[in-house]
N, C-alpha and C positions, 0 to 999 in steps of 0.2 A: 827788342823790348819796346813796346809801344804804349804801354799804359802804366799808371802809377803803381798798381799792385805788383807788376813784374819787377819794377825798379826797387820797390821796398824789399821784396824777398831777396833780390840779388845783392842788396847792400848788407844783409845780415851775415854775421860771422858764423862759421860752422863750429858747433860744440860737440865734439866726438862723444863726450860722456852723456849727452842729452839723448838718450835712446827713446825711440817710440815704437811700441808694438801693440798688437791687437788685444793683449790681456790688460792693458792699462785703461783707466777710466778716460772718458773724453776730456775731462778737465786736466788730467795729468798729461795727456797727449798735447793739449793746447799749451800747457806750461812748458813742455820740452821743445815743442815745435815752434812756438811763437814767443812766449814771455821771456824765456832765458836768452835766446838770441837777440831779441830787441833790447833787453836790459844790458847785455854786453855791448851792443852797438852804441847805446846811449850812455854808457858808463861815465865818460868824461864830462858830459853835460850834467849828469846826476851829481857828480862830485862838485862841480862849480855851483850848482843850485844849492847844495848843502853848505858850501862855503859862504854863499850869500845869506843863507838862513842864519848861520852863526853870527855873521856881521850884523844883521838886522836885529838880532837878539843880544846885542851889546857884548859880544865876544865872551860871554859867560863860559862857553865850552872850553876855552883855553885855560881856565883856572881849575878845571876838574881833573880828578885822578883818572887813570885809564879805565877803571871799572865804571866810574860815574860818566865817562864819555860814552861808553857803550849804552848806558841807561839813557843818556841824553838823546842819542840817535834813535833808540827804540821809542822813546816818548815822542820825539818829533814826527817820526813816520807813523806811529800808531794813534797819536792823540791830537795832533795839530791838524784840524780838518782842512784848513786852507793849504797848508804845505802838502798834505796827503793828496788833495785834489790836483795840485800842481804836478806832483810826481806821477799820478795816474795819467794826466794829460801828456806828459813827456813820453810815456810808454804807449798809450793808446794812439797817439798821433802817427805812430809807425805801423799801425795795423792795416792790413788789407781790408777791403769791404767785407769779404767773406769772414775774416777773423773778427771784425767788429760785430757782425751779425751774430756770430757764435757767442762772443763776449756778452752782448746785451741779454742773451737768453739765460745766462747764469752769472751775472756780474758780481753778486755778493761773494760767492765762493772763489771766483777768479780774482777779485780784488784782494782777498786774503793771500792768495798765492803770489800775486803781483807785488804786494807790499812786503811779503816775506823775502822775496828775491831782492828787491831794492834795499831793504834793511840790511840783509846779509852782504850785499855788495858794498854798502857804505861802511859797515863794520870792518869788513876785510881790507878796506882802504884807509883805515883810521889813521895810519901813520902819515898820510898826506895832509891831514888836517892839523898841522902845526901852526902856531902863531906866525903870521907873515912877518918877514923882516921889513924894516923901514929903510928905504933908500934915502941916503943923504946927499 
């Protein structure tokens, strides 16, 4: 491996359920070939970024019910433009040049897919977002 693209692809985890075939749209192939593995690779960072988001927004998240916490995650990912752009950067920073060129050709639809994946990853990890204990 001599170039950045080879290293990036080699880092990505294998997702057996992320099938790619010729009957899929190009966007769906990109989702399964690129977005899902990158989101899985970046999962721990996405969790920490959301923890920081909670902290920066005065820990309101911790006082919410389980249902409201899901709504909070959805609103953060879908409506907070600064946070959304940060999440996109975390994912896009792991694209190869070829993937980036494909992404910019249809960024609107791919952003929706990307944010859906990130949102679902955060919601599925909701149990890790408990109020941190204070060390004495």
